C-alpha atoms as an extended CHARMM CRD file, in Angstrom:
* protein
*
       144  EXT
         1         1  VAL       CA            243.4070000000      136.0310000000       43.8080000000  PROA      1               0.0000000000
         2         2  LEU       CA            240.6850000000      138.0910000000       42.7710000000  PROA      2               0.0000000000
         3         3  HSD       CA            240.7010000000      138.5360000000       38.7370000000  PROA      3               0.0000000000
         4         4  ARG       CA            237.7920000000      141.1730000000       37.9820000000  PROA      4               0.0000000000
         5         5  GLY       CA            235.2720000000      140.6130000000       40.8110000000  PROA      5               0.0000000000
         6         6  GLN       CA            235.9580000000      136.6490000000       40.6560000000  PROA      6               0.0000000000
         7         7  LEU       CA            237.5980000000      134.3750000000       42.8430000000  PROA      7               0.0000000000
         8         8  ARG       CA            240.6870000000      132.3620000000       40.7630000000  PROA      8               0.0000000000
         9         9  SER       CA            242.8170000000      131.3030000000       43.2920000000  PROA      9               0.0000000000
        10        10  PHE       CA            242.4690000000      130.5790000000       47.2540000000  PROA      10              0.0000000000
        11        11  GLY       CA            245.3060000000      129.6090000000       49.5320000000  PROA      11              0.0000000000
        12        12  ARG       CA            248.8960000000      130.3650000000       51.4780000000  PROA      12              0.0000000000
        13        13  PRO       CA            251.3020000000      131.9060000000       48.9660000000  PROA      13              0.0000000000
        14        14  ASP       CA            254.0180000000      128.6800000000       49.3560000000  PROA      14              0.0000000000
        15        15  GLU       CA            250.6880000000      126.4570000000       48.7150000000  PROA      15              0.0000000000
        16        16  LEU       CA            249.5530000000      128.4100000000       45.1280000000  PROA      16              0.0000000000
        17        17  ALA       CA            253.3110000000      128.4660000000       44.1020000000  PROA      17              0.0000000000
        18        18  ALA       CA            253.5690000000      124.7540000000       44.6110000000  PROA      18              0.0000000000
        19        19  GLY       CA            250.8280000000      124.4730000000       42.1510000000  PROA      19              0.0000000000
        20        20  LEU       CA            253.0700000000      127.0350000000       39.6060000000  PROA      20              0.0000000000
        21        21  TRP       CA            256.5990000000      125.9870000000       39.8120000000  PROA      21              0.0000000000
        22        22  GLU       CA            258.5460000000      122.9500000000       40.1860000000  PROA      22              0.0000000000
        23        23  GLY       CA            261.2130000000      123.9780000000       42.8120000000  PROA      23              0.0000000000
        24        24  ILE       CA            262.6990000000      127.1480000000       43.6750000000  PROA      24              0.0000000000
        25        25  GLU       CA            264.7380000000      129.4390000000       42.5860000000  PROA      25              0.0000000000
        26        26  ALA       CA            268.7360000000      129.9300000000       44.3940000000  PROA      26              0.0000000000
        27        27  THR       CA            271.1780000000      132.0790000000       43.7680000000  PROA      27              0.0000000000
        28        28  ILE       CA            275.3910000000      130.6140000000       44.5630000000  PROA      28              0.0000000000
        29        29  ASP       CA            277.3700000000      134.3400000000       44.7890000000  PROA      29              0.0000000000
        30        30  LEU       CA            281.1150000000      133.2100000000       43.6490000000  PROA      30              0.0000000000
        31        31  GLY       CA            282.2180000000      136.7530000000       42.9900000000  PROA      31              0.0000000000
        32        32  GLY       CA            282.0780000000      136.1320000000       39.0220000000  PROA      32              0.0000000000
        33        33  PRO       CA            280.6280000000      134.0230000000       36.4020000000  PROA      33              0.0000000000
        34        34  ALA       CA            281.1650000000      130.1940000000       37.4320000000  PROA      34              0.0000000000
        35        35  SER       CA            283.2560000000      128.0260000000       34.9370000000  PROA      35              0.0000000000
        36        36  PRO       CA            280.7800000000      125.9040000000       32.8330000000  PROA      36              0.0000000000
        37        37  GLU       CA            282.9090000000      122.6090000000       34.1280000000  PROA      37              0.0000000000
        38        38  VAL       CA            281.1850000000      124.0080000000       37.5330000000  PROA      38              0.0000000000
        39        39  ALA       CA            277.9410000000      124.2690000000       36.2710000000  PROA      39              0.0000000000
        40        40  ALA       CA            277.8060000000      120.9280000000       34.5080000000  PROA      40              0.0000000000
        41        41  VAL       CA            278.7210000000      118.9690000000       37.6270000000  PROA      41              0.0000000000
        42        42  VAL       CA            276.5200000000      121.4400000000       39.9620000000  PROA      42              0.0000000000
        43        43  ALA       CA            273.4650000000      120.4260000000       37.2180000000  PROA      43              0.0000000000
        44        44  THR       CA            274.1470000000      116.8110000000       37.7620000000  PROA      44              0.0000000000
        45        45  LEU       CA            273.2490000000      117.1620000000       41.7770000000  PROA      45              0.0000000000
        46        46  PRO       CA            270.2230000000      115.5650000000       42.8310000000  PROA      46              0.0000000000
        47        47  GLY       CA            267.5790000000      118.2290000000       43.5850000000  PROA      47              0.0000000000
        48        48  VAL       CA            269.1120000000      120.6480000000       40.9940000000  PROA      48              0.0000000000
        49        49  SER       CA            266.8090000000      120.9320000000       37.7750000000  PROA      49              0.0000000000
        50        50  ALA       CA            268.1720000000      123.8400000000       36.3720000000  PROA      50              0.0000000000
        51        51  THR       CA            271.5880000000      125.5230000000       36.5560000000  PROA      51              0.0000000000
        52        52  THR       CA            272.4320000000      129.2690000000       34.5800000000  PROA      52              0.0000000000
        53        53  ILE       CA            275.9110000000      130.9080000000       34.9520000000  PROA      53              0.0000000000
        54        54  ASP       CA            275.2930000000      134.9250000000       35.5940000000  PROA      54              0.0000000000
        55        55  ASN       CA            277.6320000000      137.5060000000       36.3180000000  PROA      55              0.0000000000
        56        56  ALA       CA            277.9380000000      136.4780000000       40.1210000000  PROA      56              0.0000000000
        57        57  GLY       CA            278.4590000000      132.8970000000       40.1160000000  PROA      57              0.0000000000
        58        58  LEU       CA            275.1630000000      130.4700000000       39.5680000000  PROA      58              0.0000000000
        59        59  ARG       CA            271.1900000000      130.9390000000       38.9620000000  PROA      59              0.0000000000
        60        60  LEU       CA            269.5060000000      127.5850000000       39.8120000000  PROA      60              0.0000000000
        61        61  ARG       CA            266.1390000000      125.8990000000       40.4910000000  PROA      61              0.0000000000
        62        62  VAL       CA            266.2090000000      123.3950000000       43.1080000000  PROA      62              0.0000000000
        63        63  ARG       CA            263.6430000000      121.3350000000       44.5110000000  PROA      63              0.0000000000
        64        64  ASP       CA            263.7370000000      122.8650000000       48.0070000000  PROA      64              0.0000000000
        65        65  ARG       CA            265.9520000000      125.1150000000       50.0420000000  PROA      65              0.0000000000
        66        66  GLU       CA            267.7260000000      121.8240000000       51.5300000000  PROA      66              0.0000000000
        67        67  VAL       CA            269.4930000000      121.1130000000       48.1290000000  PROA      67              0.0000000000
        68        68  VAL       CA            271.5540000000      124.3490000000       48.3260000000  PROA      68              0.0000000000
        69        69  PRO       CA            273.7130000000      123.4090000000       50.8810000000  PROA      69              0.0000000000
        70        70  GLU       CA            274.9980000000      120.5160000000       48.7750000000  PROA      70              0.0000000000
        71        71  VAL       CA            275.2380000000      122.5850000000       46.1490000000  PROA      71              0.0000000000
        72        72  VAL       CA            277.9620000000      124.7930000000       48.1590000000  PROA      72              0.0000000000
        73        73  ALA       CA            279.4880000000      122.2340000000       49.5110000000  PROA      73              0.0000000000
        74        74  THR       CA            280.1440000000      120.5920000000       45.7850000000  PROA      74              0.0000000000
        75        75  VAL       CA            281.6650000000      123.7430000000       45.0370000000  PROA      75              0.0000000000
        76        76  VAL       CA            283.7500000000      124.3270000000       47.4590000000  PROA      76              0.0000000000
        77        77  ARG       CA            285.1560000000      120.7390000000       47.0480000000  PROA      77              0.0000000000
        78        78  ARG       CA            286.3790000000      122.2280000000       44.4150000000  PROA      78              0.0000000000
        79        79  ASP       CA            288.4360000000      124.3660000000       46.1170000000  PROA      79              0.0000000000
        80        80  ILE       CA            285.8100000000      127.6850000000       44.6240000000  PROA      80              0.0000000000
        81        81  ALA       CA            285.4400000000      130.3710000000       47.1510000000  PROA      81              0.0000000000
        82        82  VAL       CA            281.6540000000      130.9080000000       47.7060000000  PROA      82              0.0000000000
        83        83  TYR       CA            280.7000000000      134.5060000000       49.3050000000  PROA      83              0.0000000000
        84        84  GLY       CA            276.8670000000      133.7900000000       49.5380000000  PROA      84              0.0000000000
        85        85  ALA       CA            274.0740000000      131.2610000000       48.3970000000  PROA      85              0.0000000000
        86        86  HSD       CA            270.1320000000      132.0470000000       48.8580000000  PROA      86              0.0000000000
        87        87  ALA       CA            267.2520000000      129.9340000000       48.2050000000  PROA      87              0.0000000000
        88        88  HSD       CA            264.8270000000      132.4650000000       47.0620000000  PROA      88              0.0000000000
        89        89  PRO       CA            260.9990000000      131.1180000000       47.4120000000  PROA      89              0.0000000000
        90        90  PRO       CA            258.3200000000      133.0160000000       45.6570000000  PROA      90              0.0000000000
        91        91  SER       CA            256.8860000000      136.0850000000       46.8120000000  PROA      91              0.0000000000
        92        92  LEU       CA            253.2910000000      137.0620000000       46.9730000000  PROA      92              0.0000000000
        93        93  GLU       CA            253.7280000000      139.0500000000       44.3290000000  PROA      93              0.0000000000
        94        94  ASP       CA            255.5970000000      136.7200000000       41.8200000000  PROA      94              0.0000000000
        95        95  VAL       CA            252.5350000000      134.3710000000       42.6890000000  PROA      95              0.0000000000
        96        96  TYR       CA            249.9580000000      136.9440000000       41.9000000000  PROA      96              0.0000000000
        97        97  PHE       CA            251.4380000000      138.1980000000       38.4860000000  PROA      97              0.0000000000
        98        98  GLU       CA            252.1100000000      134.2690000000       37.7460000000  PROA      98              0.0000000000
        99        99  ILE       CA            248.7520000000      133.7070000000       38.1250000000  PROA      99              0.0000000000
       100       100  GLU       CA            246.9000000000      136.8360000000       36.5920000000  PROA      100             0.0000000000
       101       101  SER       CA            249.3020000000      136.2090000000       33.4870000000  PROA      101             0.0000000000
       102       102  ARG       CA            248.6470000000      132.4100000000       33.0180000000  PROA      102             0.0000000000
       103       103  ILE       CA            244.5790000000      133.8340000000       33.6010000000  PROA      103             0.0000000000
       104       104  LEU       CA            245.1380000000      136.3510000000       30.7370000000  PROA      104             0.0000000000
       105       105  ALA       CA            246.8060000000      134.0270000000       28.0780000000  PROA      105             0.0000000000
       106       106  VAL       CA            243.6200000000      131.4750000000       28.6600000000  PROA      106             0.0000000000
       107       107  GLU       CA            241.2470000000      134.2780000000       28.6520000000  PROA      107             0.0000000000
       108       108  GLY       CA            242.6280000000      137.5950000000       26.6020000000  PROA      108             0.0000000000
       109       109  GLY       CA            242.7070000000      140.8480000000       27.6640000000  PROA      109             0.0000000000
       110       110  THR       CA            245.0430000000      143.2130000000       29.7410000000  PROA      110             0.0000000000
       111       111  THR       CA            245.7120000000      143.8120000000       33.0710000000  PROA      111             0.0000000000
       112       112  ASP       CA            245.0390000000      147.4160000000       33.4140000000  PROA      112             0.0000000000
       113       113  GLY       CA            240.9790000000      146.3690000000       33.8860000000  PROA      113             0.0000000000
       114       114  PHE       CA            239.7800000000      147.2690000000       30.7620000000  PROA      114             0.0000000000
       115       115  GLY       CA            238.6170000000      144.8830000000       27.8940000000  PROA      115             0.0000000000
       116       116  PRO       CA            240.4850000000      144.2840000000       24.5250000000  PROA      116             0.0000000000
       117       117  GLY       CA            240.6110000000      147.8980000000       22.5300000000  PROA      117             0.0000000000
       118       118  ALA       CA            238.7490000000      149.3220000000       25.5360000000  PROA      118             0.0000000000
       119       119  ARG       CA            239.9360000000      152.9820000000       26.5230000000  PROA      119             0.0000000000
       120       120  PRO       CA            239.7300000000      154.5840000000       30.1410000000  PROA      120             0.0000000000
       121       121  PRO       CA            236.6400000000      156.9270000000       30.4890000000  PROA      121             0.0000000000
       122       122  ARG       CA            238.2180000000      160.6170000000       29.6020000000  PROA      122             0.0000000000
       123       123  ALA       CA            237.7040000000      163.3510000000       32.3180000000  PROA      123             0.0000000000
       124       124  ASP       CA            235.1730000000      165.4480000000       31.1860000000  PROA      124             0.0000000000
       125       125  PRO       CA            237.1590000000      169.1960000000       30.4870000000  PROA      125             0.0000000000
       126       126  SER       CA            234.4100000000      171.3030000000       31.4130000000  PROA      126             0.0000000000
       127       127  ALA       CA            234.1010000000      169.4790000000       34.7600000000  PROA      127             0.0000000000
       128       128  ALA       CA            236.8900000000      171.5500000000       35.9510000000  PROA      128             0.0000000000
       129       129  ALA       CA            237.1540000000      174.8740000000       37.3330000000  PROA      129             0.0000000000
       130       130  PRO       CA            239.3750000000      177.3740000000       35.2730000000  PROA      130             0.0000000000
       131       131  SER       CA            242.0360000000      178.8230000000       37.5380000000  PROA      131             0.0000000000
       132       132  ASP       CA            241.0220000000      182.2680000000       37.3860000000  PROA      132             0.0000000000
       133       133  GLN       CA            237.3340000000      180.6040000000       39.5490000000  PROA      133             0.0000000000
       134       134  LEU       CA            239.1660000000      179.1020000000       42.1500000000  PROA      134             0.0000000000
       135       135  ASP       CA            239.0650000000      180.9520000000       45.5570000000  PROA      135             0.0000000000
       136       136  PRO       CA            242.2800000000      182.6490000000       45.9890000000  PROA      136             0.0000000000
       137       137  ALA       CA            241.6250000000      181.8360000000       49.5880000000  PROA      137             0.0000000000
       138       138  ALA       CA            241.3980000000      178.0550000000       49.3540000000  PROA      138             0.0000000000
       139       139  ARG       CA            244.9090000000      177.8420000000       47.7370000000  PROA      139             0.0000000000
       140       140  ILE       CA            247.6880000000      176.0980000000       50.5270000000  PROA      140             0.0000000000
       141       141  GLY       CA            249.6900000000      178.6990000000       51.8940000000  PROA      141             0.0000000000
       142       142  ASP       CA            247.3740000000      181.7040000000       51.7220000000  PROA      142             0.0000000000
       143       143  ARG       CA            245.4300000000      181.3010000000       54.9600000000  PROA      143             0.0000000000
       144       144  PRO       CA            246.5250000000      183.3230000000       58.1670000000  PROA      144             0.0000000000
């Protein structure tokens, strides 16, 4: 990851992600919100570090993708239908923007490439030719 021309992080996205977050996100589609009881049971499983009820079921933070089948088995044993289960390792973009946000939190600044309070340079309005001075033959569609 380059930040303002300086190399700030280097490595494969999965290696960098491991240094940024514990585990990965996973979702369990139950066709509707999970009950608080199911969420509480899932939260006690080894490898599950966070559980949130959402509109489709559960959103989890798990140690690794190997935890997801055990979560599904636990839910199914409670006679609840599971319509989908997905582990979501962080993407390259997730890693990049997390590193950038951590750098900016320490150093301050913005992500627009300009320092605090700086404004981008404005174009010189006199540099643009007025439309009546343009060569009509240069317009698209006017060529034979």
